[in-house]
C-alpha positions as CSV (number, residue, x, y, z in Angstrom):
1,M,52.6,-192.3,-139.8
2,H,52.2,-195.0,-142.2
3,G,50.4,-197.6,-140.0
4,C,49.0,-194.5,-137.2
5,Q,46.6,-195.7,-135.0
6,L,46.0,-192.7,-132.6
7,C,42.6,-191.8,-133.8
8,P,40.8,-195.2,-133.4
9,R,37.7,-193.9,-135.0
10,L,39.6,-193.0,-138.4
11,A,41.8,-195.9,-137.9
12,A,38.5,-198.5,-138.1
13,Y,36.8,-196.4,-140.7
14,R,39.9,-197.0,-142.8
15,I,39.6,-201.0,-142.2
16,E,35.6,-200.6,-143.6
17,Q,36.7,-198.8,-146.4
18,K,39.4,-201.2,-147.7
19,S,36.9,-203.8,-147.1
20,R,34.4,-201.8,-149.5
21,F,37.1,-200.8,-151.8
22,P,40.0,-203.6,-151.8
23,D,42.2,-201.4,-154.7
24,Y,42.2,-198.0,-152.4
25,H,45.4,-197.2,-150.5
26,C,42.9,-196.6,-147.2
27,L,45.9,-195.4,-145.1
28,P,47.0,-191.9,-143.8
29,V,47.8,-190.0,-146.8
30,A,51.4,-188.3,-146.7
31,G,52.4,-185.0,-148.2
32,F,53.3,-184.7,-151.8
33,G,56.0,-182.4,-152.7
34,A,59.3,-181.5,-151.8
35,A,59.6,-180.6,-148.1
36,D,61.1,-177.1,-148.5
37,A,58.9,-175.5,-151.3
38,R,58.7,-172.2,-151.0
39,L,54.4,-172.7,-151.1
40,L,52.8,-175.4,-148.6
41,I,49.1,-175.9,-149.6
42,V,47.0,-177.4,-146.7
43,G,43.6,-179.2,-147.2
44,L,41.4,-180.7,-145.0
45,A,41.7,-184.4,-145.5
46,P,41.8,-186.9,-148.2
47,G,38.4,-187.5,-149.9
48,L,37.0,-191.2,-150.1
49,H,37.5,-191.5,-154.1
50,G,40.8,-188.7,-154.0
51,A,43.3,-189.3,-152.0
52,N,42.1,-192.2,-150.2
53,A,41.6,-193.8,-153.4
54,T,45.2,-193.1,-154.9
55,G,47.3,-192.5,-151.9
56,R,48.0,-188.9,-153.2
57,P,46.8,-185.5,-151.3
58,F,44.0,-183.8,-153.8
59,T,44.4,-186.7,-156.4
60,G,41.4,-188.4,-157.9
61,D,38.7,-186.2,-157.4
62,A,37.0,-182.8,-158.5
63,S,38.6,-180.7,-156.0
64,G,42.2,-182.0,-157.0
65,Q,41.1,-181.1,-160.5
66,V,40.2,-177.8,-159.6
67,L,43.8,-177.5,-157.4
68,F,45.8,-179.0,-160.5
69,E,44.5,-177.0,-163.0
70,T,45.1,-173.8,-161.0
71,L,48.8,-174.8,-159.8
72,Y,49.9,-175.7,-163.6
73,K,48.7,-172.2,-164.4
74,Y,50.5,-170.2,-162.0
75,G,53.7,-172.8,-162.8
76,F,53.4,-174.6,-159.4
77,A,52.9,-178.2,-161.2
78,S,53.9,-180.2,-164.1
79,Q,50.5,-180.5,-165.9
80,P,47.1,-179.6,-165.6
81,G,45.6,-182.8,-164.3
82,S,46.1,-185.4,-161.7
83,H,44.1,-188.9,-161.5
84,R,46.3,-191.5,-160.1
85,G,49.2,-191.8,-157.8
86,D,51.4,-192.7,-160.6
87,D,50.9,-190.3,-163.5
88,N,54.2,-188.9,-163.0
89,M,52.9,-185.2,-161.9
90,R,55.7,-183.4,-160.0
91,L,54.9,-180.3,-158.4
92,L,57.1,-177.0,-158.8
93,D,58.2,-175.3,-155.5
94,C,54.8,-176.6,-154.0
95,R,53.9,-179.2,-151.6
96,I,50.4,-180.2,-150.7
97,T,48.9,-182.0,-147.6
98,N,46.2,-181.6,-145.2
99,A,45.2,-180.9,-141.8
100,V,44.2,-184.3,-140.9
101,K,45.8,-187.6,-142.9
102,C,42.8,-190.1,-142.5
103,L,39.4,-190.1,-144.2
104,P,37.1,-189.0,-142.0
105,P,33.5,-190.2,-142.1
106,Q,31.1,-187.6,-143.9
107,N,34.3,-185.6,-144.5
108,R,34.0,-184.4,-141.2
109,P,36.8,-185.1,-138.6
110,S,36.1,-184.3,-135.4
111,G,37.8,-182.0,-132.8
112,A,40.2,-184.1,-131.1
113,E,41.0,-185.7,-134.7
114,I,42.4,-182.4,-135.6
115,R,44.3,-181.8,-132.7
116,Q,46.0,-185.4,-132.7
117,C,46.8,-185.2,-136.2
118,N,48.3,-181.8,-136.1
119,P,52.0,-183.0,-135.3
120,Y,52.3,-184.0,-138.8
121,L,51.5,-180.8,-139.8
122,R,53.4,-179.4,-137.3
123,D,56.9,-181.3,-138.8
124,E,55.9,-180.0,-142.4
125,I,56.1,-176.6,-141.3
126,S,59.2,-176.7,-139.4
127,Q,60.6,-177.5,-142.7
128,L,59.9,-174.4,-144.5
129,N,62.4,-171.9,-145.1
130,P,62.0,-167.7,-143.8
131,G,59.7,-166.3,-146.8
132,S,57.6,-169.1,-147.3
133,V,53.7,-168.9,-147.9
134,I,51.5,-171.7,-146.7
135,L,47.8,-171.7,-148.5
136,G,45.0,-172.8,-145.9
137,L,42.0,-174.3,-148.2
138,G,39.1,-173.5,-145.7
139,A,38.8,-172.6,-141.9
140,I,39.5,-176.0,-140.7
141,A,43.3,-176.1,-142.5
142,H,43.7,-172.4,-141.3
143,R,43.2,-173.0,-137.6
144,S,45.5,-176.1,-138.0
145,V,48.4,-174.1,-138.8
146,L,47.6,-171.7,-136.2
147,R,47.7,-174.6,-133.7
148,A,51.1,-176.1,-135.5
149,L,52.7,-172.7,-134.4
150,D,51.4,-172.8,-131.5
151,L,49.2,-169.5,-132.0
152,P,45.9,-169.0,-130.1
153,Q,43.2,-170.2,-132.1
154,F,41.5,-166.8,-132.9
155,A,44.6,-164.6,-133.0
156,M,43.9,-164.7,-136.7
157,Q,40.5,-165.1,-138.2
158,F,39.6,-167.0,-141.3
159,K,38.4,-165.0,-144.6
160,H,38.9,-165.6,-147.9
161,L,42.2,-163.6,-149.6
162,A,43.3,-162.5,-145.9
163,E,46.7,-162.4,-145.5
164,H,48.6,-163.0,-142.1
165,Q,52.4,-162.8,-141.4
166,L,53.3,-165.7,-139.1
167,P,56.2,-166.4,-136.6
168,G,59.7,-167.7,-138.8
169,E,59.0,-164.9,-141.3
170,L,56.3,-167.5,-143.0
171,S,53.1,-165.9,-144.7
172,L,49.5,-167.5,-144.6
173,I,46.9,-167.0,-147.2
174,D,43.3,-168.1,-146.7
175,S,41.1,-169.3,-149.4
176,Y,37.6,-171.0,-149.8
177,H,38.3,-175.2,-150.3
178,C,38.3,-175.8,-154.2
179,S,35.7,-178.2,-153.3
180,R,32.8,-179.1,-155.6
181,Y,30.2,-177.8,-153.0
182,N,32.2,-174.6,-152.9
183,F,32.0,-174.2,-156.3
184,N,28.6,-175.1,-157.1
185,T,27.3,-173.0,-154.6
186,G,28.9,-170.1,-155.8
187,R,30.9,-169.6,-152.8
188,L,33.9,-170.3,-154.8
189,N,34.5,-169.6,-158.7
190,Q,37.7,-169.8,-160.6
191,T,38.4,-166.2,-160.9
192,M,38.2,-166.0,-157.2
193,F,40.6,-168.9,-157.1
194,D,42.9,-167.5,-159.4
195,Q,43.2,-164.0,-157.3
196,V,44.8,-166.4,-154.6
197,F,47.5,-167.9,-156.6
198,R,48.5,-164.1,-158.3
199,N,48.5,-163.0,-154.7
200,I,51.1,-165.9,-153.9
201,A,53.0,-165.4,-156.9
202,G,53.4,-161.6,-155.7
203,L,54.3,-162.9,-152.1
204,M,57.0,-165.1,-153.5
205,A,58.2,-162.9,-156.3
């Protein structure tokens, strides 16, 4: 995956950003955490000044700060914040990844790019043990999980706090993405996000 060229637009955009920010990662961003963790969190794609800079999902941006604080609160992370890829953050029985591994322009991957990247997510899901939980942050993550499992795209509708049973004794929980935009507009707040993780804890108990 490191030098993936499957999506020409994203590969060109990586090069463009590397010229603007020479110290940034500007490569596909691999998942973070143990492959067999019982909780797999799926986001959308790396952020320009977050994972695209640090090389680690959700690390270094506002949505990551919300996510890591919440993971720490519920026992899935070793510390409440993560700003650099070398800050000794450890995930506990948790793995974080994205539906699209490369930074897309305007944070909007095309449908073709989402499909092209899906085999990487498929591989990550295939390593989960029965009883594991997948958290889909947003509708694209939700649909990408379904695609990775060869399920019809609209077999299970995305809805905040919805729980879906998947093949292989897996569960999918939906949540609005913990983006700054969603928090600023009130679509999501910390109380709502906490409820997501209380539900996850109940499934994993």
